[in-house]
N, C-alpha and C positions, 0 to 999 in steps of 0.2 A: 369601478366596474359595475355600478348599480344598473340593472336592467340589461346587462350583457347576457345574451342567450347561452354563452359558453361557460358561465360561472358554475354550472352544474358539475364541471369536471375539476373543480377546485379540491374536492375531497371524495374519497371512495363513498359511493352512495349505498353500498351494501351494509346491512347491519352486521353486528359481530357474529351472530349465529350463522348467517349465510356465508360470511368470510371463512369461518372455521369449517363448515360443512364442505364447501368447495375446495378448500385447502386440503382437507383429508382425502378427498377423491383424487386430486392431482398428485399429492405426495405418494399415495399408494401406487399410482401409475409410474411415477418417477422411480420409486424403489424397485418395482417390477422390471422396468426397462434397464436399470443399472445391472440387475442380476442377469437379465436376458442377454445383454451384450458384453458382459464381463469377460468371458473367455475369448470372444471374437476380437475384442479390443486388445487383449494381451497378446494374442497371436500376431496381430498386425503391427503392434508397437515394436516388436522385435525386428520386424522388417524395415521399419522406417526410422526408428530412433537413431540409429547409427549414422544416418545421412544428415542429421540436423547440423552437426558440427562442420560438415563439409559443404555448407550451402554456398552456391556460386553467387557472385555479384549480380544483382538484378538490374537489367537494363530498363531505364525509364524513357518512354516515348512521348513526344509532344504531338498532339493532334491540333491542327489549325483550321479554323473556319473562315469563310470569306468575309464575315462581318467583324473580324478582329478578335473574336473569342478564341480561346485555346484551352486545352486541358492536358494534364499529364496522366499517363497510365502505363501499366505493364501488361504484356500479353504473351502467353505461352504457345501461340499459334504455330511456332516453328516445329512443335511436336505433333502437329495435326494428323500426320500419316500414322501415328502410333496410338491415337486416342482410343480408349475403350468405348466411349460413347461419343461418336462424332457429331451427333445432333444436339448435344447438350452444351449449354454455356452458363458459367457461373460469373456473376459480377460481384466483386467485393467492395463494400462501401465502409470506409473507416469511420471511427469516432474521432474524438479529440483528446489529446493531441495526436495527429497522424504521423506517418513516417513510412519509409520504404520497407521496414521490417515489421510493420504492425501485425500482419497476418502470416509471418514467415513460418511459424510452427504449424499453423493450421494448413497452410499450403503444402507443407511436407507430408502432413497426414493424408491429404487428398492425393498427392502425387502429381508430377508434371504430365503424365501420360493418361490421365483419367478422362478429362474433357477440357474444353477450352476454358481458361480462367482469365478474366480481365480484372485487374486491380485498378479501380477508378479513384483518382486523387481529387478530392473536392477543392475547387479554387478557394484560396484563403486558408484552408486547413493543410495545404501543401507547402506552407512556410514561404509562400510567394504572394505578392500583391494580387488580389482577386479582380481588380479592375481591368477587364479585358474586353475591348470593344463595347458592345451594348450590355455586357453582363454586369449586373448591379448587386448580385448576392442575395436577392430575395428568393424565397423558396420556389416560386414559380419559375424564376430564371434558372434555378438549378435543375428543376424537373425537366425543363425544355432542353437544357444542356445534356442531360443523361439520355433523353430521347434522341437528340441529334447525334450523340456519340454512338449509340447503338445503330442508328441508320447508316452512319459512315462506315461502320465495320460489317454491315450486312447481318446484324444480329436481330432477328425478328422477335425472339422471346428469350428471357433469361431467368435464371434462378438467382435471387438476390441474397447474399450473405451479408449480415449487418451486425455491427456491435455498437452499443451505446447510442450516441447521437446519430450514428449511421442509420439506426432504425427509424428515426424521425424522417430522414431523407428517403430511405427505401420504401417505407410504408406510405409516405406522401406521394411518391411516384406511382405506387401500386393503386392508390385511390383514384388517380387521374388516368392511368394507363393500364387497366387490369389485363387487357389483351396482350400486353408485352411482358407479363410476369407469370412465369411457370410455377414458381414456389417462393416462399419467404422463409429464410433461415435466420432466426432472431437469437442473438447471443447477448444476453444482458442488455437488451435494447430499451430505449425509453418506452414506458407503458402508455396506456390510453387514459390515465388519470394523472393529474399533476404529481410529479415525482420529486424526491428529495434533492436530487442534483440540481434541478432548475430552481428550486426554492433557494438553495444556497447561492446560486448565481444572481438571483433577483435581490437577495439581501446585500450582496456585494455591490450590485448596480445602485441600489438605493442609498447605501451608506457612503460609498466612495465616488460613484460616477454621476450621481444626481440625474439619473435617467428618468424622463417623463413620458407621458402617454403620446406626445406629439412626435416622438422620434420615429423616423421611417428609414428603410434601407437607402432611399434616395439622399436623405440628409447625411447619412454615414459615408456616402460616396465622395463628398467634397473634401478637398485638401484642408480647408480651414477646420472642419470638424475633426478630421483625423489628427491634425497637428495638436489640437487641444486635448483630444482624447489620449494621445500617446503620452503626453506629459502626466496626465492624471493616472494613466495605467502604470507608468514607471513608479510613481509615488506609492500607488496601491500595492504593487507587487512587492515592494520593499516592506510595507507594513504587514502583508500577509506572510511573508517569509519569516518575520520576527514574532509571529504568534507562538504561544505555547504549543508543545508537541501534540497535546490532546486535541486542541482546536484544529491544528493542521491535519490531523488524521481524519477529521470529519470532512474536510474539503477534498481529500483524496487527489485524484488527477487534476482537479480544478486548479491546484497550485502550479501545475506544469503548463497551463495555458499561456502561450505567448501573446503578444499584442494582436496579431492577426487572428489567432484562435478566438480570443475574447471578442474582438470586433465582429467577426463573421458569425459567431454563434448568436450574438446580439441581433445582427441583421436578420438571421433566420427567424428568431423569435418575434421580431417586429414586422414580419412580412405581411400579415393580414390585419384587418381592423380588430378582429377578436383576439389578436396576439396568440399566445400559446394555447388558449382555450379553443380557438378556431382550428388550430393544427390538430389538437387532440380530437376534436369533433370529426375532422376529415379522416384521421387514422381509424376512427371507429367505423367509417363507411367502406373500408376495404372489402372487396368482393369475398364473400365467405367460401366461395368455391376454390379459392387459391389455397393449396395445401401449405402447411406450416410445420416447421421444426423449431422447438424452443430449447434454449440452454440458459440457465440462470444460476445464481449463487445465493444460498441462504445467508451469506455473510456480506452481501452487497449493501453498502450504506447509501449508495446513490439511487439505485433502482430497486426499491424494496420488493422483497419476495412476494408479499401479499398482492402487490399491484401487478407483478408478472403473472400471478395465478388468476387474477381477474381477467386478463386478456386471454389466457389459455382457456379458461372456462367459456368465454364468449365465442371463441373462434375454433376450438378443437373438441372439447368434451361436453359442453352444455347441450341442453335439449334443442336449442336454436342453432347450434352449429351445423354446418353442412358437411357430412362425412363422406369419405372415400373408402371403398372396400378394396382389399388386395385381391387381384385376380390370379396371381401366381407368385409364390415366394421365391426369391432368388437364392436363398440359403435355407435349405430344409432343416438344418440343425438349429436354427434360431426360431424360437416359438413366438411368432408375431400375432397380435390381435388383428385378424383379417377383416373385421367389420369396421374398423376405424384406423385407417393408415396412419394419420398424424399422431394418434395417441401413443404410438410406439416410439415416438421421437421427442419425448419430453424428458429433459435431463436436468436434475438439480444437483449442484455440487456444494457440499458442506465444508470443503477444505480449499475453497478458492474465494477470491474477492471480485471486485468489479472488473478487473483485468483478466477475467477467466479465459479470454481468447488467447492470452499468452500463457497463463499458468497451466491450462489444460489444452493448449492449442493442437498438439499432435493427436490427442485422443478425439477431440471435437472434429478434426479433419477426417479421421477414420469414420466417425459416425455420419458425417455429411456425405461421404462417398457412398455409404450404404443407403442413406435416405434417397439420394439422387438415383442410384441404381434401381431401387425398389419402386420409385415414383412412376417409372414408365410402365409398371404392371399394376396400375390402380385405375379405378373409375368411380365417378360420383355415384353414390347410392342414396336414393330417396326411399325411406321406409314407407310402406303402405299404411294408411291410417284406417283401413277397413277392419 
């Protein structure tokens, strides 16, 4: 990697004093927000928790494109006549490993009749072969697919809800298509500096798969490569499953990656000449006027807390962040910080892990609903320097 311009994102560039100072500010906000929304959450949990056990079977739809591409998704548009916010649309981007119930608790917290919700299944992470027409599984292919998906459904702008690797996808889309992103809701998403989860994947790549710098998504597309990789994957999976429990705990959900998960995450990481460093660079370029909500866990071993806070400081609370002010509060009983809209929606959980979207899903869904409702009563505020 010598001479690579993206090597600066290998380690957190802040010194320990700055890390601690920024962490203190963000944790104070998180503690305040927890207290601010505590009663609101409890009141709404009573209304929605009883419905979780009665969740209906969710219909998965296939969207076909003329060039042979296709994608699976779910859509609650049948309830459009009853939507509280008919002009809003949420797109859910899953992490790995995905599944039809990945966001089930979160969706219950939001409710079927709040606004349109599209659950987008990333090719390859949907447990099906990603080779569909011209689709190769590179990150730009995926960004174009999401763009075409939105156009087919007549969605001009959406609020992206993302967990884990879903954040890599959603933020990359936002970097290229800011005009189509109304807000970003990040739930334990990949940060903007190299994170522990990808380091573990790279260690596995190096030790078992002999991955080198010449590998590209195009190479991964061939049957010859995939047949060889499948054999090595099967052997590796058995070795990983036989690791001591303490080592398996460090790998977390990585142990649950199937062959297609492993292959397609590899393809995403190999998409650009600068590999993961170029992706990190692009995510750092996301338009700062796009409002954000952050949810993370202090117990997350894959997406470390201090790296989540680095991104929060850059995009929400730091002096270079572009802030929105609240023009009208939707609930007068909740005391929001009216000068910085997004600062009200920073939530740290100390009793959850990386799969916080499941462990705290209903609660997070309730908070997302408030965020989206309040979003329409905000405006960008540029402080006068006079």
